[in-house]
C-alpha positions in Angstrom: 76.5 78.5 -12.8 80.2 77.6 -13.1 79.4 73.9 -13.9 76.9 74.9 -16.6 79.4 77.2 -18.3 82.1 74.6 -18.0 79.8 72.0 -19.6 78.9 74.4 -22.4 82.6 75.1 -23.0 83.4 71.4 -22.8 80.6 70.7 -25.3 82.0 73.3 -27.6 85.3 71.4 -28.1 86.0 70.9 -31.8 85.8 67.4 -33.4 89.4 67.7 -34.7 90.8 68.1 -31.2 88.7 65.2 -30.1 89.9 62.9 -32.8 93.5 63.9 -32.3 93.2 63.2 -28.6 91.6 59.9 -29.3 94.4 58.9 -31.6 97.0 59.8 -28.9 95.2 57.8 -26.3 94.7 54.9 -28.7 98.5 54.6 -29.2 100.1 52.4 -26.6 102.8 54.0 -24.4 106.3 52.9 -25.4 107.4 52.2 -21.9 104.8 49.4 -21.4 105.7 46.2 -23.3 102.9 44.0 -24.6 101.9 41.2 -22.3 103.1 37.7 -23.2 101.0 34.6 -22.8 101.9 32.4 -19.8 104.2 29.5 -20.6 102.7 26.0 -20.5 103.9 23.6 -17.8 103.7 20.3 -19.9 104.1 19.0 -23.4 100.4 18.3 -23.8 99.6 21.9 -23.1 102.3 23.0 -25.6 100.7 20.8 -28.2 97.3 22.2 -27.5 98.7 25.7 -27.8 100.2 24.9 -31.1 96.9 23.4 -32.3 94.9 26.4 -31.2 97.5 28.9 -32.3 96.3 28.7 -35.9 92.7 29.3 -34.9 93.3 32.6 -32.8 92.0 35.7 -34.4 95.0 38.0 -34.8 93.0 41.2 -35.1 91.1 40.5 -31.9 94.4 39.6 -30.1 96.0 42.8 -31.4 93.0 44.9 -30.2 93.2 43.2 -26.8 96.9 43.8 -26.6 96.3 47.5 -27.4 93.6 47.8 -24.8 95.7 46.5 -22.0 98.0 49.6 -21.5 94.9 51.9 -21.8 93.1 49.9 -19.1 96.3 49.9 -16.9 96.7 53.7 -17.3 93.0 54.2 -16.4 93.4 52.0 -13.3 96.6 53.9 -12.3 94.8 57.3 -12.4 93.5 58.9 -9.2 89.8 58.9 -8.6 88.5 62.3 -9.9 85.0 63.6 -9.8 85.4 64.9 -13.4 85.5 61.4 -14.9 82.1 60.1 -15.8 83.2 56.5 -16.1 85.7 54.2 -14.3 87.4 51.2 -15.6 87.6 47.9 -13.7 89.2 44.5 -14.5 87.7 41.2 -13.3 90.2 38.4 -12.7 89.2 34.9 -14.0 91.3 31.9 -13.0 93.0 29.8 -15.6 91.3 26.4 -16.5 92.7 23.1 -15.5 94.7 20.8 -17.8 91.9 18.2 -18.3 89.5 21.0 -19.2 92.0 22.4 -21.6 92.4 19.0 -23.3 88.7 18.6 -23.6 88.3 22.1 -24.9 91.0 21.5 -27.5 89.3 18.3 -28.8 85.9 20.0 -29.0 87.6 23.0 -30.6 89.1 20.7 -33.3 85.8 19.2 -34.2 83.9 22.4 -34.1 86.6 24.6 -35.6 85.4 24.1 -39.2 81.9 25.0 -38.3 82.4 27.9 -36.0 85.4 29.6 -37.6 83.3 31.9 -39.6 81.0 32.7 -36.7 84.0 33.5 -34.5 85.4 35.8 -37.2 82.1 37.6 -37.5 81.8 37.8 -33.7 85.4 39.0 -33.5 84.7 41.7 -36.1 81.5 42.8 -34.3 83.3 42.8 -30.9 86.1 44.8 -32.4 83.7 47.3 -33.8 81.8 47.5 -30.5 85.0 47.8 -28.6 86.2 50.5 -30.9 82.9 52.4 -30.5 83.0 52.0 -26.8 86.6 53.1 -26.7 85.8 56.1 -28.9 82.9 57.0 -26.6 85.0 56.6 -23.5 87.9 58.5 -25.0 85.5 61.3 -26.0 84.0 61.4 -22.5 87.5 61.4 -21.0 88.7 64.2 -23.3 85.5 66.1 -22.6 85.9 65.7 -18.8 89.6 66.6 -19.1 88.7 69.7 -21.1 86.1 70.7 -18.6 88.5 70.1 -15.7 91.2 72.1 -17.4 88.7 74.9 -18.1 87.6 74.8 -14.5 91.2 74.8 -13.3 92.0 77.8 -15.5 89.0 79.7 -14.1 90.0 78.7 -10.6 93.5 79.8 -11.3 92.2 83.1 -12.7 90.1 83.6 -9.7 92.9 82.7 -7.4 95.2 85.1 -9.2 92.6 87.9 -8.9 92.3 87.1 -5.2 96.0 87.1 -4.8 96.3 90.4 -6.5 93.5 91.8 -4.3 95.3 90.4 -1.2 98.6 91.9 -2.4 96.9 95.3 -2.9 95.3 95.1 0.6 98.6 94.0 2.0 100.3 97.0 0.4 97.6 99.3 1.8 98.0 97.7 5.2 101.8 98.2 5.0 101.3 101.9 4.1 98.8 102.4 6.9 101.2 100.6 9.3 104.1 102.9 8.2 101.9 106.0 8.6 100.8 104.8 12.0 104.4 104.2 13.0 105.3 107.7 11.8 102.4 109.1 13.8 103.5 107.1 16.9 107.0 108.4 16.5 105.8 112.0 16.2 103.5 111.5 19.2 106.4 110.1 21.2 108.6 113.1 20.3 105.9 115.6 21.2 105.2 113.6 24.4 108.9 113.9 25.3 108.8 117.7 24.6 105.7 118.0 26.8 107.4 116.0 29.6 110.3 118.4 29.5 108.0 121.4 29.6 106.0 119.8 32.5 109.3 119.2 34.4 110.3 122.9 33.8 106.8 124.0 35.0 107.1 121.8 38.0 110.5 123.3 39.0 109.1 126.8 38.4 106.1 126.0 40.5 108.3 124.6 43.3 110.5 127.8 43.3 107.4 130.0 43.2 105.9 128.0 46.1 109.1 128.4 48.1 109.2 132.1 47.4 105.5 132.4 48.4 106.3 130.6 51.7 109.2 133.0 52.3 106.9 136.0 51.5 104.3 134.7 53.9 106.9 134.4 56.6 108.1 137.9 56.0 104.6 139.2 55.9 103.9 137.5 59.2 107.0 139.2 60.6 105.9 142.6 59.2 102.4 142.0 60.6 103.9 141.3 64.1 106.1 144.3 63.9 103.2 146.5 62.8 101.1 145.2 65.6 103.9 146.0 68.0 104.3 149.5 66.6 100.6 150.0 66.9 100.7 148.9 70.5 103.6 151.2 71.2 101.9 154.0 69.5 98.8 153.5 71.6 101.0 153.4 74.7 102.8 156.6 73.6 99.5 158.3 72.9 98.4 157.4 76.4 101.6 158.8 77.8 101.3 161.9 75.7 97.7 162.4 77.0 99.0 162.0 80.5 101.8 164.4 79.9 99.4 166.9 78.3 97.2 166.7 81.4 100.3 167.3 83.5 101.3 170.2 81.3 97.8 171.7 81.5 97.8 171.3 85.3 101.3 172.9 85.5 100.2 175.8 83.3 97.2 176.3 85.6 99.6 176.2 88.6 102.0 178.6 86.9 99.2 181.0 86.1 97.9 180.8 89.6 101.4 181.5 91.0 101.9 184.4 88.7 98.6 185.9 89.8 99.6 185.3 93.4 102.9 187.0 92.9 101.2 190.0 91.2 98.7 190.3 94.1 101.5 190.2 96.6 103.5 192.9 94.8 100.4 195.1 94.5 99.6 194.6 98.2 103.2 195.5 99.2 103.2 198.7 97.1 99.8 199.8 98.6 100.9 199.3 102.2 104.0 201.3 101.6 102.1 204.2 100.0 99.4 204.2 102.8 102.0 204.5 105.6 103.6 207.4 103.8 107.0 206.1 104.3 109.4 207.0 101.7 111.3 203.8 101.5 112.5 204.2 98.0 116.0 204.8 99.0 116.1 202.3 101.8 114.4 199.4 100.1 115.4 200.0 96.5 118.5 197.7 96.4 116.5 194.9 98.1 113.6 195.5 95.8 115.9 195.3 92.8 117.5 192.1 94.1 114.2 190.5 94.6 113.0 191.6 91.2 116.2 190.3 89.7 115.8 186.9 91.5 112.2 186.6 90.5 113.0 187.5 86.9 115.8 184.9 86.7 113.5 182.2 88.1 110.7 183.2 85.9 113.1 183.2 82.9 114.4 179.7 83.8 110.8 178.5 84.4 109.9 179.8 80.9 112.9 178.1 79.4 112.0 174.8 81.1 108.4 175.3 80.0 109.5 175.9 76.4 111.8 172.9 76.6 108.9 170.7 77.9 106.6 172.0 75.1 109.2 171.2 72.5 109.7 167.7 74.0 105.9 167.1 73.8 105.8 168.2 70.2 108.7 165.9 69.4 106.9 163.0 71.1 103.8 163.6 69.1 105.8 163.5 65.9 107.9 160.5 66.8 106.8 158.6 69.9 110.0 156.9 70.7 111.6 156.0 74.0 114.2 158.7 73.7 111.8 161.5 73.2 109.5 160.2 75.9 112.4 160.1 78.4 113.4 163.7 77.4 109.8 164.9 77.8 109.7 163.2 81.3 112.9 164.9 82.4 111.6 168.3 81.2 108.4 167.8 83.1 110.4 166.9 86.3 112.5 170.1 85.9 109.5 172.2 85.3 107.7 170.7 88.4 110.8 171.4 90.5 110.6 175.1 89.6 106.9 175.3 90.3 106.9 173.4 93.5 
């Protein structure tokens, strides 16, 4: 599609531009001097040159001289796909001296006959060369115009591509900057999180150490509690034993009291049956015995009360001190009974 549009645009070139370009190309460059004919090596060749110099068509020579720079410029150009035609020059060697002399003689004889033909042939050749040059110039100008249009389109496309790439590059730069900002924010938040994690780790370690200490204290308390429970069990056993002893002692005391009462009753009955008035004789002794019995009974009651108080204290607080006091009170009470 691009080649067709270029051909259409190339075909739409105005005739005025084409003629102007053709005139510019037809003018020989000032830097290239016109070629000079090679000098002759002998006098005969110089004479032949002078003889033929009057018969040379100047217009044809001028056209040939003007065509040489154009051909050289076309040969010097690089090979381009846009040119439809290419110029080429064929080298022909110079003729020998004998052939030149024969040609000059034949030319002198046939000069009068073929002069007009050569002029006509030269004019026709000049016209054909001019037409060919005009066609070649037009094709060259057309190809140049098409190449320039193609280059302009390619440049426009390249500029658009460059602008698109620049926009994409700017977008990529902005995305890269935003990504860098995000990475910086993430690194800052990561540092804060690391600090928080370190604080939590230290707190966890301290809590773990406190928990271990609490476990140790709890184990100690558990051991102490188990010891107290064992001591309480042992104290309860001792209390039960002491209670049994107290009950037995109470039973013994009641039995002794009953025995004393029976003895006193029996003594009073015997004295009354015999009819002996022994009130005066035995009254002091009876009073002494009564006093002794009352003192012992009072002491026994005191010891019993002390023993009961010791048992009550042991029930409330089963410690070694109270247990020892209860044991001592029991021993004193047993001493009175036995």
